[in-house]
N, C-alpha and C positions, 0 to 999 in steps of 0.2 A: 942370122937370128935377129929378131926385132929387139930393139933396146928395152922395150917394156918387158919382154919375156926374160931377158937377162936380169933386169932389176928385180923381177919376181923371184927368180932363182937365187940371186944374191941375198934377197930378203929372207928366203927360207934358210939359207946357210947361216945368216946372222941370227935368226931365231934359234936354230940348233945350238949355236955357240952360247947364246944367252941362256939356254936351258942347261947346258953342260957346265959352264963356268961357275954359276952360283952354287952348284952342288959341292964344290971344293971346301967352302967355308963350314957348312954343317958337318961334313965328313971329318974335317980336321978338328973341329970342336967336340963332336959327339961320337966320333969313331966309326970305323968301317962296319962294325957289328950293327950299329944303329942304322946306317945307310942301307944295309942289305936286309934288315929286319922289317917287321910290319909297321914300325913307327907309331905304335899305340901310345907311347908315353907322350905327354904334352910338354913341349918345351916352349920357352918364350921365343918370339921371332928373333931372327938374327939381327944383330946391331952393326953399326959401322958400315964399312964398304960392302960386306956380304949382304946386309939388309938392303942397302941401296941397289945392289945388283939384282937382288930378287924383286924389288919394286920396279926396276927398269924392265925386267922380264914381264911382270904383270901388265905393265903399261903396253909393252909390245903386243902381248896376247889380246889386249883390248883393241888395238888399232889394226893389226895385221889382217884379221878377217875382212874388215871393211876395205882395206887396200886391195887384197887379193880378189874379193868379189867384184869390185869396181873395175879392176884391171882386166880380169877375165871377161867381164861384160863388154868392155871396150874392144877387146881382141875378137870376141865372138861376133859382135855386131859390125866389125870392120870400121869402127870409128876412130881408129888410131890416127893421131896427127901430132904436130909439134908440141901442142899443149899436153897431150897424154904422155909423150916422151918426157917432157919436163916434169910433169907430175910424178911419174914413176921414179925419175932420178931424184927429185926433191925428197920423196918419201924415203928411199933407200939411204941416201947420203945423210939426211937428217937423223935417221934412226941409228946409223953407224956412229955418228958423232955424239948422239944422245947418251949412249951407253957409258963412255968414259967420263962425260960431263956429269952425269948423274952419280957415277961411282965416286968421283972426286968431290961430290957435294956442292957443286956450283949452282945455286938456286935459280937466279933470274935467267941466266944464259940457258940453263936446262929447259926452262919453260919456253923460251923463244925458239929453241931448236925443235922442241915438240910441236910448236905452232907451225913451223916450216913443214914438218911431216904431214900435218893436217891439211895445210894448203895444197900439198901434193895430192892428197886424196880428193880434195875439192875440185882440183883440175880434172881428175878422172871423172868425177860425178858430172861436172859441167859438160863433158864430151858426150854424155849419155842423153842429154836433153836437147 
């Protein structure tokens, strides 16, 4: 299996975890009835660690489509090389580290880790040109 495909699969699993974990906060705060209902009532956004986990998920949802599209384009066009492997690895590992860093509220480090994930995407873009 190509490393890039492995990183894509692991990134999908990370995304699923990022979707599932932040649901625990609202369920514990608002109850299972709220979670299984239509959620018509307007609640303030979650605060603290639950809010940060939700914002980390939103950030993942902004970057993952770019990563996946570029990575799939690299694979389909046969432009895989050492730089694309590194780019895919940078993206996944940075995103993995980003979640707990954001959850703990570490501001500057979080931004630097995010930047590493963006560099990973840029490596994939570079391989397409």
